[in-house]
C-alpha positions in Angstrom: -47.1 -41.9 36.9 -48.4 -41.5 33.4 -49.8 -38.0 34.3 -46.5 -36.8 35.7 -44.5 -38.3 32.9 -46.9 -36.7 30.4 -46.6 -33.3 32.1 -42.9 -33.4 31.7 -43.1 -34.5 28.0 -45.8 -31.8 27.3 -43.7 -29.1 28.9 -40.6 -30.1 26.9 -42.5 -30.3 23.7 -44.4 -27.1 24.3 -41.2 -25.2 25.2 -39.5 -26.5 22.0 -42.5 -25.5 20.0 -42.7 -22.0 21.6 -39.0 -21.4 20.8 -39.6 -22.5 17.2 -42.6 -20.1 16.8 -40.8 -17.2 18.6 -37.7 -17.7 16.3 -39.9 -18.0 13.2 -41.8 -14.7 14.1 -38.5 -13.0 15.0 -36.9 -14.0 11.7 -39.9 -12.8 9.7 -40.2 -9.4 11.4 -36.4 -9.0 11.4 -36.3 -9.6 7.6 -39.2 -7.1 7.0 -37.5 -4.4 9.1 -34.1 -5.1 7.5 -35.7 -4.7 4.1 -37.2 -1.4 5.0 -34.0 -0.1 6.5 -32.1 -1.1 3.4 -34.6 0.7 1.2 -34.2 3.9 3.3 -30.4 3.6 3.1 -30.7 3.4 -0.6 -32.8 6.6 -0.6 -30.2 8.2 1.8 -27.4 7.4 -0.6 -29.3 8.7 -3.6 -30.0 12.1 -2.0 -26.6 12.4 -0.3 -25.2 15.9 -0.8 -28.5 17.3 -2.1 -30.2 20.2 -0.2 -32.7 21.5 -2.8 -36.1 20.9 -1.4 -37.8 20.7 -4.9 -35.2 18.2 -6.2 -35.6 16.0 -3.0 -39.4 16.1 -3.4 -39.2 14.9 -7.0 -36.7 12.2 -6.0 -39.1 10.9 -3.3 -41.9 10.9 -5.9 -39.7 8.7 -8.2 -39.4 6.2 -5.3 -43.2 5.9 -5.0 -42.9 2.1 -4.9 -41.7 2.4 -1.3 -45.2 3.3 -0.3 -45.9 -0.4 -0.4 -43.8 -0.6 2.8 -44.3 2.9 4.3 -47.3 5.2 4.9 -45.0 8.1 4.1 -41.4 9.1 3.6 -39.7 12.3 4.9 -36.3 13.9 4.5 -35.0 16.0 7.4 -31.9 18.3 7.2 -29.1 18.4 9.8 -31.0 21.0 11.8 -34.0 18.9 12.2 -36.2 20.7 9.7 -38.4 18.5 7.3 -37.4 19.6 3.8 -39.3 17.0 1.7 -42.1 14.4 2.2 -44.1 12.0 0.1 -47.0 11.8 -0.1 -47.2 15.5 0.8 -49.0 16.4 4.0 -50.1 19.9 4.9 -47.8 21.6 7.4 -45.3 18.8 7.4 -42.6 20.5 5.4 -40.7 23.0 7.6 -41.7 21.0 10.7 -39.0 21.2 13.4 -38.0 17.7 14.7 -34.8 18.6 16.3 -36.1 17.8 19.8 -37.7 14.5 19.0 -36.2 11.3 20.5 -35.6 9.7 17.1 -33.7 12.8 15.7 -31.5 13.1 18.7 -30.8 9.3 18.6 -29.9 9.4 14.9 -27.7 12.4 15.4 -25.9 10.8 18.3 -25.5 7.2 17.0 -25.6 7.8 13.3 -27.1 4.4 12.9 -30.5 3.2 11.7 -33.2 3.6 14.5 -36.8 2.7 15.0 -38.8 5.2 17.1 -41.1 4.6 19.9 -44.7 3.9 18.7 -47.2 6.8 18.2 -50.8 7.1 17.0 -51.2 8.5 13.5 -53.1 11.8 13.3 -55.3 10.8 10.4 -55.5 6.9 10.6 -55.5 6.7 14.4 -53.4 3.5 13.9 -50.3 2.9 16.0 -47.2 3.7 13.9 -43.4 3.9 14.2 -40.8 5.9 12.3 -38.0 3.9 10.7 -35.1 6.3 10.1 -31.5 6.2 8.8 -28.9 9.0 8.9 -27.9 11.1 5.9 -24.2 12.0 5.3 -22.6 14.8 3.3 -19.6 14.4 1.0 -17.2 14.6 4.0 -19.0 11.9 5.9 -20.6 14.2 8.4 -24.1 13.9 9.7 -26.5 15.8 7.2 -29.9 14.8 8.4 -32.4 11.9 8.4 -34.4 9.9 5.9 -37.4 8.4 7.6 -40.3 6.2 6.7 -43.6 5.9 8.6 -44.7 2.3 9.1 -48.2 1.4 10.2 -48.2 -1.5 12.7 -51.7 -2.5 11.6 -51.7 -2.2 7.8 -48.0 -2.6 6.8 -47.9 -6.4 7.0 -45.2 -6.5 9.6 -47.3 -8.7 11.9 -49.2 -10.6 9.2 -48.1 -14.0 10.4 -49.3 -13.1 13.9 -52.7 -12.2 12.6 -52.9 -15.5 10.8 -52.0 -17.5 13.9 -54.8 -19.2 15.8 -54.6 -17.5 19.2 -56.7 -18.0 22.3 -56.7 -16.9 25.9 -54.2 -19.5 26.8 -52.0 -19.3 23.7 -51.0 -16.0 22.2 -48.1 -13.8 21.1 -47.1 -10.2 22.0 -44.6 -7.8 20.5 -42.9 -5.3 22.9 -40.5 -2.4 22.4 -37.3 -2.4 24.4 -38.9 0.2 26.7 -41.8 -2.1 27.5 -44.5 -0.7 25.2 -46.9 -3.2 23.7 -46.9 -3.1 19.8 -49.1 -6.1 19.2 -51.5 -8.1 21.3 -54.5 -10.3 20.4 -56.5 -8.0 22.6 -56.3 -4.7 20.6 -57.2 -2.7 23.7 -53.7 -3.5 25.2 -51.8 -2.1 22.1 -49.8 1.0 23.0 -50.1 0.2 26.7 -47.1 -0.5 29.0 -46.0 -4.1 29.8 -46.9 -5.5 33.2 -44.5 -4.6 36.1 -41.2 -6.4 35.4 -41.1 -7.7 39.0 -44.1 -9.9 38.1 -42.3 -11.6 35.2 -38.5 -11.9 35.6 -38.2 -13.6 32.1 -39.9 -10.6 30.4 -37.6 -8.3 32.4 -34.6 -10.2 31.1 -36.0 -10.3 27.5 -36.3 -6.5 27.6 -32.6 -6.4 28.6 -31.7 -8.5 25.5 -32.1 -12.1 26.6 -33.8 -14.6 24.3 -34.8 -18.2 25.1 -37.6 -20.1 26.8 -38.7 -20.6 30.4 -41.5 -21.6 32.7 -42.9 -19.0 35.1 -45.5 -16.3 35.6 -47.1 -14.9 32.4 -48.3 -11.4 31.7 -51.6 -11.9 33.5 -50.0 -13.7 36.4 -50.9 -17.3 35.4 -48.2 -19.9 35.4 -47.2 -21.1 32.0 -44.5 -21.4 29.3 -43.0 -18.5 27.4 -40.3 -17.9 24.8 -38.7 -14.7 23.6 -36.8 -13.6 20.5 -35.0 -10.3 19.7 -35.8 -8.3 16.6 -32.4 -6.5 16.7 -32.8 -4.0 13.8 -35.9 -2.5 15.5 -35.1 -3.1 19.2 -38.3 -5.2 19.6 -39.0 -8.3 21.6 -41.3 -11.1 20.4 -43.0 -13.0 23.3 -44.8 -16.3 22.7 -47.0 -17.5 25.7 -48.8 -20.7 26.5 -50.6 -21.3 29.9 -50.2 -24.7 31.6 -53.9 -25.4 31.4 -53.8 -24.9 27.6 -50.7 -27.0 27.2 -52.1 -29.9 29.4 -55.5 -29.9 27.9 -54.9 -32.7 25.4 -53.1 -34.8 28.1 -55.9 -34.2 30.6 -58.6 -35.4 28.1 -56.5 -38.4 27.2 -56.0 -39.4 30.9 -59.7 -39.0 31.7 -60.7 -41.2 28.8 -58.3 -44.1 29.7 -58.6 -43.9 33.5 -61.0 -46.8 33.9 -59.2 -48.9 31.4 -56.0 -48.5 33.3 -57.7 -49.3 36.6 -59.2 -52.5 35.3 -55.9 -53.7 33.8 -54.0 -52.9 37.0 -56.5 -54.9 39.1 -56.4 -57.9 36.8 -52.7 -58.0 36.0 -50.9 -57.2 39.2 -51.9 -60.4 41.2 -51.2 -62.6 38.3 -47.8 -61.0 37.6 -46.9 -61.3 41.2 -47.6 -65.0 41.3 -45.8 -65.7 38.1 -42.7 -63.7 39.0 -42.5 -65.5 42.4 -42.3 -68.9 40.6 -39.8 -67.7 38.0 -37.5 -65.9 40.3 -37.0 -68.7 42.9 -34.2 -70.4 40.9 -32.7 -67.0 40.2 -32.4 -66.4 43.9 -30.5 -69.6 44.3 -28.2 -68.6 41.5 -27.7 -65.2 43.0 -26.7 -66.6 46.4 -24.2 -69.1 44.9 -22.6 -66.4 42.7 -22.1 -64.4 45.9 -20.4 -67.4 47.5 -18.1 -67.7 44.5 -17.2 -64.0 44.8 -16.4 -64.5 48.5 -14.2 -67.5 47.8 -16.6 -69.9 49.6 -17.0 -72.1 46.5 -15.3 -72.5 43.2 -18.4 -72.9 40.9 -22.2 -72.8 41.0 -24.5 -75.9 40.8 -28.2 -75.6 40.3 -30.9 -78.3 40.7 -33.5 -77.0 38.3 -35.2 -78.1 35.1 -35.0 -74.7 33.6 -32.6 -75.2 30.7 -31.9 -71.4 30.4 -30.7 -71.2 34.0 -28.5 -74.3 33.6 -26.9 -72.6 30.6 -26.4 -69.4 32.6 -24.7 -71.4 35.4 -22.5 -73.3 32.9 -21.5 -70.1 31.2 -20.7 -68.5 34.6 -18.5 -71.4 35.6 -16.6 -71.2 32.3 -16.2 -67.4 32.6 -15.0 -67.7 36.2 -12.4 -70.2 35.1 -11.2 -67.9 32.4 -11.2 -65.0 34.8 -8.9 -66.8 37.3 -6.5 -67.6 34.4 -6.6 -63.9 33.2 -6.0 -62.6 36.8 -2.8 -64.7 36.9 -1.7 -63.4 33.5 -2.6 -59.8 34.4 -0.5 -60.0 37.6 2.5 -61.2 35.5 2.0 -58.4 32.9 1.5 -55.8 35.6 4.9 -56.7 37.2 6.5 -56.5 33.7 4.9 -53.2 32.9 6.0 -51.7 36.3 9.6 -52.7 35.6 9.5 -50.9 32.2 7.9 -47.8 33.6 10.4 -47.7 36.5 13.4 -48.0 34.1 12.4 -45.7 31.3 14.0 -42.2 31.3 10.8 -40.7 29.7 8.3 -39.1 32.1 5.1 -41.3 32.1 1.8 -41.4 34.0 -1.4 -43.4 34.2 -4.9 -41.9 34.9 -8.4 -43.3 35.3 -11.5 -41.9 33.6 -12.4 -40.0 36.8 -9.5 -37.7 36.0 -7.2 -38.9 38.8 -3.6 -39.7 38.0 -3.0 -43.1 39.7 0.7 -43.5 38.8 3.8 -41.4 37.9 7.1 -43.1 37.1 10.3 -41.9 38.8 11.5 -40.0 35.8 8.3 -37.8 35.9 8.5 -37.3 39.6 12.1 -36.2 39.2 11.2 -33.9 36.3 8.4 -32.2 38.3 10.4 -32.1 41.6 7.6 -33.7 43.6 7.1 -36.8 45.8 4.9 -39.7 45.0 3.0 -39.0 48.2 2.0 -35.4 47.2 -1.7 -35.4 46.3 -2.7 -34.4 42.8 -4.8 -31.4 44.1 -1.6 -29.9 45.6 0.9 -30.3 42.7 -1.7 -29.3 40.1 -1.6 -25.8 41.6 2.0 -25.6 40.3 0.7 -25.5 36.7 1.0 -21.9 35.5 -2.3 -20.0 36.3 -2.6 -18.9 32.6 -2.4 -22.5 31.4 -4.2 -24.3 34.2 -7.9 -23.7 33.2 -7.4 -24.4 29.5 -5.4 -27.6 30.2 -8.0 -28.8 32.7 -10.9 -28.1 30.3 -9.1 -30.1 27.5 -8.2 -32.9 30.0 -11.9 -33.2 31.0 -12.9 -33.3 27.3 -10.4 -36.0 26.6 -11.6 -38.1 29.5 -15.2 -37.7 28.4 -14.7 -38.5 24.7 -11.7 -40.8 25.1 -9.8 -38.7 22.6 -6.1 -37.8 22.6 -4.8 -35.2 25.0 -2.0 -33.1 23.5 -1.0 -29.9 25.3 2.0 -27.6 26.0 1.9 -25.9 29.3 4.1 -24.2 31.9 5.0 -25.9 35.2 6.5 -24.0 38.2 9.0 -26.4 39.7 9.7 -25.9 43.4 9.4 -27.5 46.7 6.4 -25.8 48.5 7.8 -26.8 51.9 11.1 -25.0 51.1 10.4 -21.2 50.6 14.2 -20.5 50.0 14.4 -22.6 46.9 14.2 -20.6 43.7 11.2 -21.3 41.5 11.9 -22.7 38.0 9.4 -22.5 35.1 9.4 -25.5 32.8 7.7 -25.8 29.5 6.2 -29.3 29.3 4.6 -31.2 26.4 2.0 -33.7 27.6 0.7 -36.3 25.2 -1.9 -38.9 26.6 -4.2 -41.3 24.9 -6.8 -43.8 26.0 -5.8 -47.5 26.3 -8.2 -49.5 24.3 -8.9 -53.2 24.7 -9.0 -54.1 21.0 -11.2 -57.2 21.2 -13.7 -55.8 23.6 -13.5 -52.3 22.2 -13.5 -50.5 25.6 -11.0 -48.3 27.3 -9.1 -48.9 30.6 -7.8 -45.4 31.2 -5.3 -42.9 29.9 -1.5 -43.3 29.5 0.6 -40.3 28.9 4.1 -39.1 28.3 5.6 -35.8 29.5 8.6 -34.1 27.7 10.6 -31.1 28.9 10.6 -28.7 25.9 11.8 -25.6 27.9 15.0 -25.2 25.8 13.1 -25.5 22.6 10.5 -22.9 23.6 13.2 -20.5 24.7 15.0 -20.9 21.3 11.7 -20.3 19.4 10.9 -17.2 21.5 14.3 -15.8 20.8 13.9 -16.4 17.1 10.5 -14.7 17.0 11.9 -11.7 18.9 14.9 -11.4 16.5 12.6 -11.6 13.5 10.7 -8.5 14.5 13.2 -6.3 16.3 16.1 -4.1 15.4 19.4 -5.5 16.8 21.0 -2.1 17.3 18.2 -0.3 19.3 16.0 -3.2 20.5 13.0 -1.4 18.9 10.6 -3.1 16.5 11.9 -3.4 12.9 9.9 -2.6 9.8 8.4 -6.2 9.7 7.3 -6.1 13.4 5.9 -2.5 13.0 3.9 -3.3 9.9 2.3 -6.3 11.7 1.2 -4.2 14.6 -0.1 -1.5 12.1 -2.2 -4.2 10.4 -3.6 -5.4 13.7 -4.5 -1.8 14.9 -6.1 -1.0 11.5 -8.2 -4.2 11.6 -9.3 -3.3 15.2 -10.2 0.2 14.0 -12.3 -1.1 11.1 -14.1 -3.6 13.5 -14.7 -1.4 16.6 -13.7 2.2 15.5 -11.0 2.3 18.2 -8.9 5.4 17.4 -5.2 4.9 16.8 -2.5 7.5 15.9 0.6 7.1 13.8 3.8 9.2 13.8 6.6 8.8 11.3 9.9 10.8 11.5 13.5 10.8 10.6 16.5 12.6 12.0 17.5 16.1 10.8 21.3 16.6 10.5 22.2 13.0 11.1 24.4 12.5 8.1 27.3 14.7 9.4 27.5 12.4 12.5 28.1 9.3 10.4 30.4 11.2 8.0 32.6 12.9 10.6 32.3 10.7 13.6 31.9 7.3 11.9 29.2 4.7 12.1 30.0 3.9 15.7 29.1 7.5 16.7 26.0 7.3 14.6 25.0 4.0 16.2 25.4 5.6 19.6 23.2 8.5 18.7 20.5 6.1 17.4 20.6 4.1 20.6 20.2 7.2 22.7 17.3 8.4 20.6 15.6 5.0 20.8 15.9 5.1 24.6 14.4 8.6 24.9 11.5 7.9 22.5 10.6 4.7 24.3 10.7 6.6 27.6 8.4 9.4 26.4 5.6 7.2 25.0 3.3 4.8 26.9 4.2 1.1 27.5 1.2 0.1 25.3 2.6 2.2 22.3 4.8 0.6 19.6 8.1 2.2 18.7 10.1 1.0 15.6 13.3 1.8 13.8 12.3 1.1 10.2 15.8 1.5 8.8 18.6 4.0 8.8 17.4 7.1 10.7 13.7 6.4 10.0 11.5 5.8 13.0 7.8 5.2 13.6 5.5 5.2 16.6 2.0 3.6 16.7 -0.3 4.9 19.5 -3.3 2.6 20.0 -6.4 4.0 21.6 -5.1 7.5 21.1 -6.8 10.6 19.5 -5.1 13.0 17.1 -5.1 15.7 19.8 -3.2 13.5 22.2 -0.8 12.4 19.5 0.0 16.0 18.7 1.1 16.5 22.3 3.2 13.3 22.3 4.9 14.4 19.1 5.8 17.8 20.6 7.3 16.2 23.7 9.3 13.8 21.5 10.6 16.7 19.4 11.7 18.6 22.5 13.2 15.5 24.2 15.3 14.5 21.2 16.6 18.1 20.7 18.3 17.8 24.1 20.3 14.6 23.0 23.9 15.1 21.9 27.1 13.1 21.2 30.7 14.4 21.2 33.5 13.5 18.9 37.0 15.1 19.0 35.7 18.0 21.0 32.7 18.7 18.7 29.1 18.3 19.9 26.5 16.9 17.5 22.8 17.2 17.9 19.8 16.2 15.8 16.2 17.3 15.5 13.0 15.5 14.4 10.7 16.2 11.4 7.5 14.4 12.5 4.4 13.6 10.5 1.3 12.8 12.6 -2.0 11.3 11.5 -4.7 8.9 12.6 -6.7 6.1 11.1 -9.8 7.5 9.3 -13.0 5.9 8.0 -12.0 7.0 4.5 -8.9 4.8 4.7 -9.2 1.6 2.6 -6.0 0.1 3.8 -3.3 0.7 6.4 -1.0 2.2 3.8 -3.3 5.2 3.4 -2.5 6.3 6.9 1.2 5.6 6.4 1.3 7.7 3.2 -0.4 10.6 5.1 2.1 10.4 7.9 5.0 10.2 5.5 3.8 13.2 3.5 3.3 15.2 6.7 6.9 14.3 7.7 8.2 15.7 4.3 6.0 18.8 4.9 7.8 19.2 8.3 11.1 19.2 6.6 9.9 21.7 4.0 8.9 24.0 6.8 12.5 24.1 8.1 12.8 20.9 10.0 12.5 20.4 13.8 8.7 20.5 13.5 5.6 18.3 13.8 2.9 18.4 11.1 -0.5 16.9 11.7 -2.3 15.4 8.7 -6.0 14.5 8.4 -7.9 13.1 5.4 -9.4 16.4 4.3 -6.2 18.5 4.8 -5.7 20.3 1.5 -1.9 20.1 1.6 -1.8 16.4 2.1 -4.5 15.8 -0.5 -2.4 17.8 -2.9 0.6 15.5 -2.2 -1.4 12.4 -3.1 -2.9 14.1 -6.2 
């Protein structure tokens, strides 16, 4: 038993220790790679917009301190040609790297990238190229700044080299593609990892998992392993410990004490057996008499023994049994009183045990839910709205486990499942339950809750929220609602680069309609235009009347090219709308400004100003037109200057 318990303890301790060491190694390598990437980003920002090879060469020489981290630094232009390097290496300038995996990756992702390992021509050491993209003044890809890092002399794996490693305890660094970067056996560096089918945990780690587990190691032995992810480099840190290595201290300890344990067991077991037999005989009598009291065959226990402790136990049991009988009588009276209160109260109430089962619902609650007391909980719980059911059940289980208050608003679909003809009614309910604590004993008996119908209040709140953000004339969003959705879309763009387009327009020739036909005719024209615009765009788009004859359309997940087509369809559709007053027909056209969120935008209003300026440009071009504006459009830039 000691051996098996010790194995379990050793395994838990070893796994915890391996996770700690893997995390420690991961953090150190991540910090070193992040520092190198930050240094290269600084160089990239310094040389941004510069193409002169001599100037770039001098700038690299000024950053000579970076050679503490890198074997060499290169600058590559947008076509993949090496234009500068330091220290200078023959035939490196002018070298074409356009077909290398790291250049294609940098050009495609425009994010820092660490190349697959390669062997240096001069040092014959394994190396990687850490590279960051360069950008020109317009933010377009302009090339690469890269630094060559030696995996043996750069200090990246210095902590690994200082660790005491053996055949049964070692650490390995892999690339995401399964290439070995570090191994205590230097012959395995730059080799491929073992087949992933032999080690499912390594396979999952190469896919991004990190943690610890027990299973087959790299050489097929069974042992413990932990993995960490060096995200900036796409590397995986693996820490391994064989079972034999982990159990070695325990095995030695068990062997040394084996004979001591055997002698103690032989001596102690017979003695303990005899002593326990004598001590437990009065206890058996006490046990049998307590069972008889529980069955009602006797009212109290009586022991004939000289053991003072057992006589005290018997006396205490008799006293507690008397108090229990008195309490039972009192509880029955209180239970009857409580049942009368619960039956008469108009408030819906329920009682639940800590297994989660509702054991009682008063008539007011049954009437509110439209169910019978005989309906099982598993059936009527399905009437809770599907969108609210899982969250409510999770919170209910948490309250049962922690004895904390349960407060939740949820929707309940009230209907009789046996009557399919009855219309379903959705109620908003507020449920408030708390644990019933026995103050003196400080333990809980269960949960008692109240249920309140808040349907009317929720409907009133929803109406108020809708009115606060919508135009009463057209039913479209008002300026406040439109700006909130603009802020949300711009925040999503900054977070995930999800494209969104914006259109602002007002109505051409709308004033004569109000002047000659009156505001009623103008309102009718606005309503018709609102209907047409809402029909032409997607259901996911947001259409707003910002005031007067000013409108706006936000198109989430929409490119500028798609927005241009939508703007043209809106222009044509609105041109076909007309209203008639005293035999005269009135029509309007749109002057539309179209733009999209851009990485140069510091706030949402930058895009709004662009779209507004493009709308004025459309009017200047003769109205009934759509003008597209981007950040580098000279006409729009001039407007903001």
